[in-house]
C-alpha positions in Angstrom: 0.1 -0.1 -0.1 1.0 3.8 -0.4 3.1 5.3 2.3 0.2 7.6 3.1 -3.6 6.3 3.4 -5.6 8.0 0.7 -8.8 8.2 2.4 -11.9 10.5 1.7 -10.5 12.5 4.8 -6.9 12.2 3.6 -5.4 11.5 7.3 -1.9 11.5 6.4 -0.8 8.6 8.4 3.0 7.4 7.7 3.1 3.7 7.7 6.7 3.8 7.9 6.7 5.8 11.2 7.5 3.6 14.2 6.8 6.3 16.7 3.1 6.6 15.8 1.0 6.0 19.1 -1.2 2.9 19.1 -4.1 4.8 20.2 -4.1 7.1 17.3 -3.9 4.2 15.2 -7.0 2.9 16.8 -8.7 6.1 15.9 -7.5 6.0 12.6 -9.3 2.4 12.1 -12.2 3.7 13.7 -12.3 7.1 11.3 -12.2 4.3 8.6 -15.0 2.7 9.8 -17.0 5.9 10.1 -16.2 6.3 6.4 -17.7 2.9 5.6 -20.6 3.4 7.6 -21.3 7.1 6.2 -21.4 5.3 2.8 -23.7 2.6 4.0 -25.9 5.4 5.5 -26.1 7.4 2.3 -26.4 4.6 0.1 -24.2 5.5 -2.2 -20.4 4.7 -2.8 -17.0 7.0 -2.9 -15.6 7.4 -6.4 -12.5 4.9 -7.1 -10.3 7.9 -7.1 -11.1 8.7 -3.5 -12.1 5.3 -2.2 -10.6 2.6 -4.2 -11.5 -0.5 -1.9 -14.7 -1.7 -3.5 -14.9 -4.9 -1.8 -15.0 -4.8 2.3 -16.1 -8.0 4.1 -19.2 -8.0 6.0 -17.3 -9.0 9.3 -14.9 -6.3 8.8 -17.3 -3.6 8.5 -18.9 -4.8 11.6 -16.1 -4.7 13.6 -15.1 -1.3 12.5 -18.2 0.1 12.7 -18.1 -0.9 16.5 -15.0 0.7 17.0 -16.3 3.9 15.3 -19.3 4.0 17.8 -17.0 3.6 20.6 -14.6 6.5 19.2 -17.3 9.0 17.8 -20.6 8.2 19.7 -21.6 11.7 18.5 -22.1 10.7 14.9 -24.6 7.9 15.5 -26.8 10.3 17.8 -27.4 12.1 14.5 -31.0 11.9 12.9 -29.1 12.5 9.5 -25.6 13.3 8.3 -24.8 16.5 6.9 -22.2 15.3 4.5 -20.9 18.9 3.8 -20.4 20.0 7.3 -18.6 16.6 8.1 -15.1 17.4 7.1 -15.0 20.9 9.2 -16.6 18.8 12.1 -13.7 16.4 11.9 -11.1 18.7 11.7 -12.6 20.9 14.6 -13.1 17.8 16.9 -10.1 16.0 16.0 -7.7 18.1 14.2 -7.3 15.9 11.3 -6.8 17.6 7.9 -9.9 16.9 5.4 -9.0 18.7 2.0 -9.3 15.5 0.2 -13.1 15.4 1.1 -13.8 17.9 -1.8 -13.1 15.5 -4.5 -16.1 13.6 -3.2 -18.5 16.6 -3.9 -19.4 16.0 -7.4 -22.8 16.5 -9.0 -25.6 14.8 -7.3 -23.4 14.8 -4.0 -23.4 18.3 -2.9 -25.6 18.4 0.2 -27.6 21.2 0.6 -28.0 23.7 -2.3 -26.0 26.9 -1.8 -28.1 29.8 -1.0 -26.0 32.7 0.3 -22.5 33.9 -0.1 -20.3 35.8 2.5 -17.7 37.9 0.5 -14.7 39.6 2.4 -13.7 43.0 0.9 -10.0 43.9 1.2 -7.9 41.4 -0.6 -10.8 39.8 -2.4 -12.7 42.8 -4.1 -10.0 45.4 -3.9 -6.8 46.2 -3.0 -6.7 49.7 -1.4 -8.9 51.8 -4.0 -8.2 49.2 -6.8 -10.7 46.7 -7.5 -9.2 43.1 -8.2 -9.4 42.5 -11.9 -12.7 40.0 -12.4 -14.0 40.8 -9.1 -16.9 43.3 -9.9 -18.0 40.8 -12.6 -17.6 37.7 -10.6 -20.1 39.6 -7.8 -22.5 40.0 -10.8 -22.5 36.4 -11.6 -23.5 35.4 -8.4 -26.5 37.7 -8.1 -27.4 36.5 -11.6 -27.3 33.0 -10.5 -29.7 33.9 -7.9 -27.7 33.9 -4.7 -27.9 36.2 -2.0 -24.5 38.2 -1.0 -23.3 39.7 2.0 -20.2 41.6 2.4 -18.3 40.9 5.8 -15.2 43.3 6.5 -13.0 43.4 9.5 -11.8 46.8 8.1 -11.3 49.1 11.0 -9.7 52.0 9.5 -12.7 53.2 7.4 -16.1 54.0 8.3 -19.1 51.6 6.9 -20.1 54.9 5.0 -16.5 55.3 3.5 -16.7 51.4 2.5 -20.2 51.7 0.8 -18.7 54.8 -1.1 -15.8 52.7 -2.4 -17.9 49.7 -3.3 -20.4 52.2 -5.3 -17.3 53.7 -7.0 -16.5 50.5 -8.2 -19.7 50.2 -9.9 -21.3 47.8 -7.3 -25.1 48.3 -6.3 -24.9 48.0 -2.6 -26.9 49.1 0.4 -26.3 49.8 3.7 -27.7 46.3 5.0 -25.5 44.4 2.6 -22.3 45.6 4.5 -21.3 44.1 8.0 -18.5 45.7 9.7 -17.4 45.0 13.4 -17.7 49.0 14.3 -21.4 48.5 13.7 -21.6 45.1 16.1 -19.7 47.3 18.7 -22.1 50.1 18.8 -25.1 47.5 19.2 -22.8 45.9 21.9 -22.4 49.1 23.6 -26.3 49.9 23.5 -27.2 46.8 24.7 -24.7 46.5 27.7 -25.1 50.3 29.1 -21.3 51.2 28.1 -19.7 54.2 26.8 -17.0 53.7 24.1 -13.1 54.3 25.1 -11.7 54.5 21.2 -8.4 52.9 20.4 -9.0 53.0 16.7 -7.9 54.8 13.5 -9.5 58.3 13.0 -11.1 57.1 9.8 -13.2 54.8 12.0 -14.6 57.3 14.5 -17.5 58.4 12.8 -19.2 55.1 13.4 -19.2 55.7 17.1 -20.9 59.2 17.1 -24.1 60.0 18.8 -23.9 57.3 21.4 -25.2 58.0 24.9 -23.0 59.0 27.8 -22.4 56.3 30.4 -20.8 55.9 33.8 -19.2 52.4 32.6 -16.8 52.1 29.6 -15.8 49.5 27.2 -12.1 49.9 25.4 -12.5 49.2 21.9 -9.7 48.4 20.0 -9.4 48.4 16.0 -6.4 48.8 13.7 -5.2 52.1 15.1 -2.1 52.6 12.7 0.1 55.2 14.1 -1.9 55.8 17.1 -0.8 52.6 18.6 1.7 54.7 20.8 2.9 53.5 24.2 0.9 56.4 25.7 -2.3 55.4 24.1 -1.9 51.8 24.8 -1.2 52.5 28.5 -4.1 54.8 28.7 -6.2 51.8 27.3 -4.6 49.5 30.0 -5.7 52.1 33.0 -9.2 52.1 31.6 -9.3 48.3 31.7 -7.7 48.2 35.1 -10.5 50.3 36.5 -13.2 48.2 35.5 -13.6 48.7 31.7 -14.5 45.9 29.4 -12.4 44.9 26.4 -13.7 44.8 23.3 -11.8 43.8 19.8 -13.2 44.9 16.6 -11.0 42.3 14.9 -7.9 40.0 16.0 -6.4 39.8 12.5 -2.3 39.4 12.9 -1.7 41.1 9.5 -3.0 43.1 6.8 -1.8 43.8 3.2 -0.6 47.5 3.4 -0.5 50.1 0.8 3.0 49.3 -0.3 1.9 45.7 -1.1 3.7 44.4 2.1 2.2 42.8 5.2 1.8 45.1 8.3 0.6 44.6 11.9 -3.0 44.4 12.4 -5.1 44.9 15.5 -4.7 41.2 17.0 -1.2 41.8 18.3 -2.4 44.9 20.2 -5.3 43.2 21.6 -3.2 40.4 22.9 -0.9 42.7 24.6 -3.8 44.4 26.5 -5.4 41.3 27.3 -1.7 40.2 28.9 -1.5 43.0 30.8 -4.8 43.5 32.1 -5.6 39.7 32.6 -8.9 40.5 30.8 -10.3 38.4 27.7 -11.3 40.6 24.9 -15.0 40.0 23.3 -14.2 39.7 19.7 -17.0 41.1 17.4 -15.8 40.7 13.9 -14.2 37.6 12.2 -13.6 35.0 13.4 -16.3 35.3 15.8 -19.2 32.9 15.1 -21.7 35.5 16.1 -20.7 37.9 13.1 -21.1 35.3 10.5 -24.3 34.4 11.9 -25.8 37.7 11.9 -24.7 38.4 8.2 -26.5 35.2 7.5 -29.6 36.2 9.5 -30.0 39.2 7.3 -30.4 37.1 4.4 -32.1 34.2 5.9 -29.7 31.7 4.9 -29.0 28.7 7.1 -25.1 28.2 7.7 -25.2 24.9 5.8 -26.3 26.4 2.9 -24.0 29.3 2.6 -20.1 29.8 1.3 -17.4 31.9 2.6 -14.9 33.6 0.2 -11.8 35.5 1.6 -8.1 35.9 1.6 -7.4 35.2 5.6 -6.9 31.7 6.2 -7.4 32.1 9.8 -10.1 34.7 10.5 -12.3 34.0 7.1 -12.0 30.5 6.3 -11.3 28.9 9.9 -13.6 31.1 11.3 -16.4 30.5 8.7 -16.2 26.5 8.9 -16.3 26.7 12.8 -19.3 28.8 12.3 -21.0 26.2 10.7 -20.8 27.5 7.0 -20.9 24.7 4.2 -17.8 25.8 2.6 -15.1 28.3 2.8 -12.8 29.4 -0.3 -9.6 30.9 0.2 -8.2 33.2 -2.5 -4.5 33.7 -3.6 -5.0 37.6 -3.6 -4.7 40.3 -0.9 -2.9 39.0 2.3 -2.6 35.4 1.0 0.8 34.1 1.2 2.0 30.3 -0.1 1.5 27.8 2.3 -1.7 29.6 4.0 -4.0 27.0 3.2 -2.1 24.8 5.7 -1.6 27.0 8.5 -4.6 27.0 10.1 -7.6 24.5 11.1 -10.0 23.7 9.7 -8.4 24.3 6.5 -10.0 25.7 3.4 -12.7 23.8 1.4 -10.6 24.9 -1.7 -7.9 27.4 -2.5 -8.5 29.1 -5.9 -6.9 32.2 -7.7 -9.3 34.8 -7.3 -12.9 35.8 -6.5 -13.7 34.9 -10.2 -12.1 31.6 -9.7 -14.2 31.3 -6.4 -17.5 32.3 -8.4 -16.8 29.5 -11.0 -16.4 27.0 -8.1 -19.7 28.0 -6.4 -21.8 28.0 -9.5 -20.6 24.9 -10.8 -21.4 22.9 -7.5 -24.8 24.6 -7.5 -26.1 23.2 -10.9 
């Protein structure tokens, strides 16, 4: 047999490595059983390119299935198996890569039909003030295919109004309800929890926090403040936290692609510094917070298992969307993408494609 087992889940066990733990091998066998049982429950067969073993003795199926019941009891408590979410669930619960499963998702085996698409903005639709080639036409094709679209951005350097103006200038028809930003989520949080904002954000974002009522209690709100991330500003924020303020992170992205084409520090490292100093855990309002994805999906009445995310950030966009229950997440090789990003975070992307135009081809081809 090949050195690496090729299963629908691409487990990647090296048969030549003597240090593999016996317990892990048991769980791999259990996962094999789950694959067999999964096939039997659906009444279908894996294509030969993915599951080449056409004849499995009944005794082996029974033995492996019993092992799988013990190792993965939650699978048999489900009334039905959602075949689209299964790879993401395995990755989340057991930290095994599942990228090979996409080969099985051919016509007739696509699970629930895709109804909605969530699109990141910077790095997917545009870079700085310039539209990425093919992106605007790709959005038009998604709409023509009858798919609902929401734009979900972790941008914290521009107000929502500025984002809308930028999209319209590129030729997109877009409304206020189509765009979801962390600043809007922060406003709602402040009103709901009776807190006034203490802002550590970029000046361009300040308009999103105008006309909020004054409160006795505060919440420190951290976005990508750029050059405003001075020692004095961070120390003032720390003192607010020490005095009882809550810590809200508009986003925890590690980096973003700057105007010069290079990566720069985003808000995440500064949020981590304040968490470390204050011994407080930040409430994350943007991606990868599941609530952020769910809010956008609810606005178009689309269940998570009928939605696809397209983004350039393998951690916040892709892993975040899959953990939130979306049926798939496509990583584009534009924006902040760097070679190997698709392998750096779990869950891994459903597919990695060249750009938004290629992502649109992927989505529409599997929807037909």
